[in-house]
VOVO-860362 format. One record per residue (C-alpha): residue number from 1; chain; residue in three letters; x negated, y negated, z negated. Coordinates in Angstrom, 3 decimals, decimal comma. Layout:
% residues N
resi / chain / resn / x / y / z
NUM / A / ala / X / Y / Z
...
This chain:
% residues 269
resi / chain / resn / x / y / z
1 / A / met / -15,719 / 3,281 / 19,370
2 / A / asn / -15,584 / 3,340 / 15,548
3 / A / arg / -13,198 / 6,086 / 14,461
4 / A / thr / -13,610 / 5,570 / 10,720
5 / A / ile / -10,941 / 4,606 / 8,213
6 / A / ser / -11,882 / 3,575 / 4,702
7 / A / cys / -9,564 / 2,762 / 1,811
8 / A / thr / -10,753 / 1,068 / -1,369
9 / A / tyr / -8,304 / 1,256 / -4,255
10 / A / ile / -8,474 / -1,907 / -6,357
11 / A / gly / -5,454 / -1,168 / -8,544
12 / A / his / -1,643 / -1,070 / -8,534
13 / A / ala / -0,684 / -1,739 / -4,882
14 / A / thr / -3,852 / -3,644 / -3,992
15 / A / thr / -6,103 / -1,837 / -1,543
16 / A / val / -8,627 / -2,876 / 1,072
17 / A / ile / -8,114 / -0,893 / 4,272
18 / A / lys / -10,751 / -0,861 / 6,985
19 / A / leu / -9,955 / 0,557 / 10,416
20 / A / gly / -13,063 / 0,414 / 12,515
21 / A / glu / -14,321 / -3,150 / 11,950
22 / A / thr / -10,927 / -4,541 / 10,861
23 / A / ser / -10,385 / -5,183 / 7,133
24 / A / ile / -6,892 / -5,743 / 5,701
25 / A / ile / -5,830 / -6,239 / 2,075
26 / A / thr / -2,450 / -5,102 / 0,745
27 / A / asp / -0,378 / -6,848 / -1,953
28 / A / pro / -3,402 / -8,630 / -3,436
29 / A / his / -3,074 / -8,915 / -7,215
30 / A / leu / -6,429 / -9,802 / -8,737
31 / A / gly / -5,065 / -11,357 / -11,924
32 / A / arg / -5,225 / -10,212 / -15,527
33 / A / arg / -1,535 / -9,654 / -16,155
34 / A / val / 1,959 / -9,147 / -14,750
35 / A / leu / 4,365 / -10,996 / -17,014
36 / A / leu / 3,560 / -9,579 / -20,489
37 / A / ser / 1,635 / -6,561 / -19,206
38 / A / arg / -2,145 / -6,958 / -19,248
39 / A / arg / -4,423 / -5,185 / -16,773
40 / A / arg / -5,404 / -1,935 / -18,493
41 / A / met / -8,967 / -1,903 / -17,175
42 / A / pro / -11,320 / -4,549 / -15,795
43 / A / leu / -10,895 / -5,622 / -12,192
44 / A / pro / -13,267 / -3,250 / -10,359
45 / A / val / -14,413 / -5,731 / -7,703
46 / A / asn / -15,733 / -9,262 / -7,628
47 / A / pro / -12,807 / -11,109 / -5,996
48 / A / gly / -15,222 / -13,645 / -4,558
49 / A / glu / -16,871 / -10,886 / -2,536
50 / A / leu / -13,917 / -9,549 / -0,582
51 / A / pro / -14,776 / -8,513 / 2,986
52 / A / asp / -14,029 / -10,675 / 5,996
53 / A / leu / -10,273 / -10,088 / 6,155
54 / A / arg / -8,200 / -10,066 / 9,347
55 / A / ala / -4,803 / -9,981 / 7,576
56 / A / val / -2,932 / -9,770 / 4,290
57 / A / leu / 0,101 / -7,489 / 4,039
58 / A / ile / 2,797 / -8,310 / 1,482
59 / A / ser / 5,373 / -5,583 / 0,980
60 / A / his / 7,766 / -7,740 / -1,080
61 / A / thr / 7,765 / -10,656 / -3,516
62 / A / his / 8,079 / -8,928 / -6,889
63 / A / cys / 5,466 / -10,481 / -9,168
64 / A / asp / 3,391 / -7,303 / -9,472
65 / A / his / 2,901 / -7,444 / -5,691
66 / A / leu / 2,693 / -11,203 / -5,121
67 / A / asp / 0,203 / -13,113 / -7,289
68 / A / ile / -0,225 / -16,613 / -5,910
69 / A / ser / -3,407 / -17,260 / -7,894
70 / A / ser / -5,154 / -14,370 / -6,117
71 / A / tyr / -5,025 / -16,228 / -2,809
72 / A / lys / -7,745 / -18,651 / -3,894
73 / A / tyr / -10,123 / -15,820 / -2,973
74 / A / ile / -8,667 / -15,425 / 0,533
75 / A / ser / -9,520 / -17,760 / 3,404
76 / A / cys / -6,644 / -20,055 / 4,352
77 / A / gly / -7,050 / -18,961 / 7,981
78 / A / val / -6,145 / -15,328 / 7,266
79 / A / pro / -2,582 / -14,535 / 8,426
80 / A / ile / -0,160 / -13,175 / 5,841
81 / A / val / 2,373 / -10,635 / 7,109
82 / A / val / 5,573 / -10,588 / 5,055
83 / A / pro / 9,137 / -9,226 / 5,210
84 / A / glu / 11,867 / -11,294 / 6,796
85 / A / gly / 12,860 / -14,177 / 4,511
86 / A / cys / 9,588 / -14,352 / 2,547
87 / A / glu / 8,090 / -17,406 / 4,225
88 / A / arg / 10,340 / -19,753 / 2,240
89 / A / ala / 9,105 / -18,146 / -0,982
90 / A / ile / 5,366 / -18,442 / -0,349
91 / A / gly / 4,850 / -20,987 / 2,429
92 / A / lys / 4,893 / -23,941 / 0,040
93 / A / tyr / 2,137 / -22,396 / -2,071
94 / A / met / -0,325 / -21,396 / 0,658
95 / A / pro / -1,590 / -23,001 / 3,883
96 / A / asn / -2,138 / -19,612 / 5,579
97 / A / pro / -0,154 / -18,741 / 8,694
98 / A / val / 2,798 / -16,590 / 7,615
99 / A / ile / 4,277 / -13,969 / 9,954
100 / A / glu / 7,710 / -12,620 / 9,030
101 / A / leu / 8,547 / -9,145 / 10,306
102 / A / thr / 11,933 / -7,492 / 10,209
103 / A / his / 12,066 / -3,710 / 10,262
104 / A / phe / 10,491 / -2,180 / 13,392
105 / A / ala / 9,126 / -5,537 / 14,552
106 / A / arg / 5,433 / -5,651 / 15,468
107 / A / his / 2,643 / -8,159 / 15,222
108 / A / glu / -0,710 / -7,887 / 16,982
109 / A / leu / -3,797 / -9,375 / 15,351
110 / A / ala / -6,418 / -11,181 / 17,429
111 / A / asp / -8,584 / -8,046 / 17,608
112 / A / gly / -5,706 / -5,901 / 18,879
113 / A / thr / -4,773 / -4,230 / 15,585
114 / A / glu / -1,024 / -3,624 / 15,571
115 / A / ile / 1,104 / -3,992 / 12,440
116 / A / thr / 4,645 / -2,605 / 12,454
117 / A / ala / 7,133 / -3,208 / 9,648
118 / A / val / 9,143 / -0,130 / 8,684
119 / A / pro / 11,975 / 0,416 / 6,177
120 / A / val / 11,793 / 1,169 / 2,478
121 / A / val / 14,453 / 1,325 / -0,245
122 / A / his / 13,601 / -1,209 / -2,930
123 / A / ser / 15,942 / -3,727 / -4,505
124 / A / ala / 15,197 / -7,397 / -5,051
125 / A / ser / 14,618 / -8,718 / -8,552
126 / A / his / 15,690 / -11,907 / -10,277
127 / A / ile / 13,011 / -11,552 / -12,983
128 / A / cys / 10,231 / -13,032 / -10,844
129 / A / pro / 10,276 / -16,726 / -9,886
130 / A / phe / 10,637 / -16,120 / -6,144
131 / A / tyr / 13,574 / -15,803 / -3,809
132 / A / pro / 14,955 / -12,257 / -3,509
133 / A / thr / 13,884 / -10,926 / -0,130
134 / A / arg / 13,659 / -7,725 / 1,825
135 / A / ser / 10,912 / -5,161 / 1,404
136 / A / asn / 8,681 / -3,601 / 4,056
137 / A / ala / 6,287 / -0,762 / 4,445
138 / A / tyr / 3,728 / -1,154 / 7,238
139 / A / leu / 2,136 / 0,992 / 9,896
140 / A / ile / -1,336 / -0,279 / 10,788
141 / A / arg / -2,732 / 1,023 / 14,070
142 / A / arg / -5,814 / 0,345 / 16,124
143 / A / pro / -5,871 / 0,485 / 19,945
144 / A / gly / -6,510 / 3,883 / 21,451
145 / A / ser / -7,047 / 6,528 / 18,801
146 / A / glu / -9,024 / 4,633 / 16,166
147 / A / gly / -6,642 / 5,747 / 13,445
148 / A / ser / -3,506 / 4,636 / 11,642
149 / A / val / -2,572 / 3,869 / 8,045
150 / A / tyr / 0,857 / 3,731 / 6,397
151 / A / phe / 1,158 / 1,350 / 3,444
152 / A / cys / 4,212 / 1,546 / 1,194
153 / A / gly / 4,190 / -1,074 / -1,558
154 / A / asp / 7,285 / 0,200 / -3,390
155 / A / ser / 10,169 / 2,471 / -2,457
156 / A / ala / 12,714 / 4,884 / -3,775
157 / A / tyr / 12,774 / 8,235 / -2,015
158 / A / gly / 15,016 / 8,430 / 1,041
159 / A / pro / 15,384 / 9,554 / 4,672
160 / A / his / 13,350 / 6,604 / 5,929
161 / A / phe / 10,115 / 8,528 / 5,374
162 / A / ala / 11,045 / 11,276 / 7,828
163 / A / glu / 12,202 / 8,641 / 10,309
164 / A / thr / 8,914 / 6,753 / 10,034
165 / A / gly / 6,987 / 9,988 / 10,486
166 / A / lys / 8,415 / 10,251 / 13,993
167 / A / leu / 7,047 / 6,868 / 15,071
168 / A / ala / 3,330 / 7,607 / 15,096
169 / A / arg / 0,608 / 9,966 / 13,960
170 / A / ile / -0,384 / 8,784 / 10,470
171 / A / asp / -3,925 / 9,486 / 9,322
172 / A / val / -3,671 / 8,066 / 5,795
173 / A / ala / -0,538 / 7,243 / 3,779
174 / A / leu / -0,729 / 4,977 / 0,726
175 / A / leu / 2,240 / 5,961 / -1,433
176 / A / pro / 3,354 / 4,721 / -4,892
177 / A / ile / 3,741 / 7,296 / -7,678
178 / A / gly / 4,404 / 5,238 / -10,835
179 / A / ser / 6,970 / 3,087 / -12,667
180 / A / tyr / 9,691 / 5,749 / -12,424
181 / A / ser / 11,147 / 5,831 / -15,946
182 / A / pro / 13,966 / 5,638 / -16,976
183 / A / arg / 15,256 / 7,579 / -13,988
184 / A / trp / 18,863 / 6,407 / -14,310
185 / A / tyr / 17,620 / 2,910 / -13,415
186 / A / met / 14,401 / 3,483 / -11,473
187 / A / arg / 15,581 / 6,201 / -9,090
188 / A / arg / 16,902 / 3,541 / -6,701
189 / A / ile / 13,666 / 1,540 / -6,931
190 / A / his / 10,624 / 3,816 / -7,391
191 / A / met / 9,597 / 7,400 / -6,642
192 / A / thr / 8,298 / 10,032 / -9,000
193 / A / pro / 5,018 / 11,741 / -8,055
194 / A / ala / 7,007 / 14,769 / -6,846
195 / A / glu / 9,143 / 12,562 / -4,594
196 / A / ala / 6,011 / 10,820 / -3,291
197 / A / val / 4,547 / 14,190 / -2,313
198 / A / thr / 7,766 / 15,050 / -0,469
199 / A / ala / 7,632 / 11,663 / 1,266
200 / A / phe / 4,020 / 12,354 / 2,279
201 / A / glu / 5,016 / 15,653 / 3,859
202 / A / glu / 7,965 / 14,063 / 5,660
203 / A / leu / 5,713 / 11,310 / 7,000
204 / A / arg / 3,580 / 14,141 / 8,465
205 / A / ala / 0,489 / 12,228 / 7,412
206 / A / ala / -2,917 / 13,881 / 7,359
207 / A / his / -3,972 / 12,432 / 4,001
208 / A / met / -2,452 / 10,562 / 1,064
209 / A / ile / -3,852 / 8,117 / -1,481
210 / A / pro / -1,566 / 7,526 / -4,507
211 / A / thr / -1,058 / 3,918 / -5,616
212 / A / his / 1,031 / 1,953 / -8,120
213 / A / his / -0,121 / 3,738 / -11,264
214 / A / gly / -2,278 / 3,111 / -14,308
215 / A / thr / -3,088 / -0,592 / -13,777
216 / A / phe / -0,125 / -2,379 / -15,375
217 / A / arg / 2,490 / -0,826 / -17,648
218 / A / leu / 5,810 / -1,853 / -16,091
219 / A / ser / 8,117 / 1,019 / -17,092
220 / A / leu / 8,706 / 3,481 / -19,911
221 / A / glu / 6,484 / 6,426 / -18,937
222 / A / asn / 2,980 / 6,663 / -20,355
223 / A / pro / 0,567 / 4,898 / -17,963
224 / A / glu / -1,363 / 8,154 / -17,484
225 / A / ala / 1,761 / 10,239 / -16,847
226 / A / pro / 2,037 / 9,683 / -13,050
227 / A / ile / -1,479 / 10,877 / -12,287
228 / A / arg / -1,160 / 13,860 / -14,670
229 / A / trp / 2,094 / 14,867 / -12,957
230 / A / leu / 0,442 / 14,572 / -9,559
231 / A / gln / -2,576 / 16,597 / -10,683
232 / A / lys / -0,253 / 19,366 / -11,892
233 / A / ile / 1,391 / 19,450 / -8,452
234 / A / leu / -2,023 / 19,691 / -6,801
235 / A / glu / -3,021 / 22,575 / -9,075
236 / A / glu / 0,100 / 24,435 / -7,939
237 / A / arg / -0,392 / 23,461 / -4,280
238 / A / pro / -4,071 / 24,019 / -3,304
239 / A / asp / -3,206 / 23,174 / 0,297
240 / A / leu / -2,218 / 19,663 / -0,775
241 / A / ala / -5,265 / 19,270 / -2,997
242 / A / leu / -7,350 / 19,052 / 0,187
243 / A / arg / -5,205 / 16,224 / 1,534
244 / A / ile / -4,108 / 14,124 / -1,466
245 / A / his / -6,889 / 12,055 / -2,999
246 / A / pro / -6,336 / 10,182 / -6,290
247 / A / leu / -8,848 / 7,333 / -6,545
248 / A / thr / -10,071 / 5,441 / -9,563
249 / A / pro / -10,021 / 1,631 / -9,300
250 / A / gly / -12,968 / 0,509 / -7,197
251 / A / glu / -13,398 / 3,896 / -5,493
252 / A / thr / -13,549 / 4,167 / -1,701
253 / A / arg / -12,653 / 7,151 / 0,441
254 / A / met / -13,717 / 7,338 / 4,058
255 / A / tyr / -12,123 / 9,359 / 6,856
256 / A / asp / -13,649 / 10,233 / 10,202
257 / A / ile / -10,854 / 10,411 / 12,763
258 / A / pro / -11,491 / 12,841 / 15,652
259 / A / ala / -10,482 / 11,653 / 19,103
260 / A / ser / -7,966 / 14,447 / 19,724
261 / A / ser / -7,362 / 16,609 / 16,717
262 / A / ser / -5,051 / 16,842 / 13,740
263 / A / glu / -7,984 / 17,997 / 11,641
264 / A / his / -9,471 / 15,111 / 9,664
265 / A / lys / -12,777 / 15,034 / 7,834
266 / A / glu / -13,231 / 12,898 / 4,749
267 / A / gln / -15,871 / 11,916 / 2,278
268 / A / val / -15,961 / 9,924 / -0,945
269 / A / ala / -18,135 / 6,834 / -0,980
């Protein structure tokens, strides 16, 4: 039994997660821009060389998380898991099977991988040319004890993290840390790095990979500010520095998941 999890950070909320032999991509955005914001560094992967994917997870339909043009690199047979109400927004653009999940609903892939939709706090937007819909985070679990990953595309901080932490042991949590300024507007939409760290602790996850920073400038803070803030927290909290792993675009981190232990080993690939 393969007890390895790997996470490759492509940029913004796009990651390739591999649990055992199962590869899943999250919020694939492989384009050059979001509205007027250009990608701040080259795409770190060849989009034509994505792994053999078993599923696509879409957290919500904001245009920095849903880029229709990116799906030309994804086989039309790969199922797309979306929040309730999203099928009407994307079904006419793509021939892929679309699975809508309301909060706490589950979907099992053909290889037994289980995907559960869980709540976030993130408002719909009328800026992007798609219907306003709900938002999901996802718990991805393999049968037995082959590991679990929590993917949060976007969320404000709230009690839902502690509630989700009670549902399952989480080995790796992918949590957004950017697009938080100005706070008077963004506090109901996005977390600060400090709030993301609190969410990580309330999820009771073993490890965290920060996302949603540095790729596109979509708010008022300096694009480097989220990661600098997080690094300052890690300097003050050496215990967290062993568990929170900022990745550069294109970098992969691998985790070996013991069969019956809360201690997790990791290595950078």
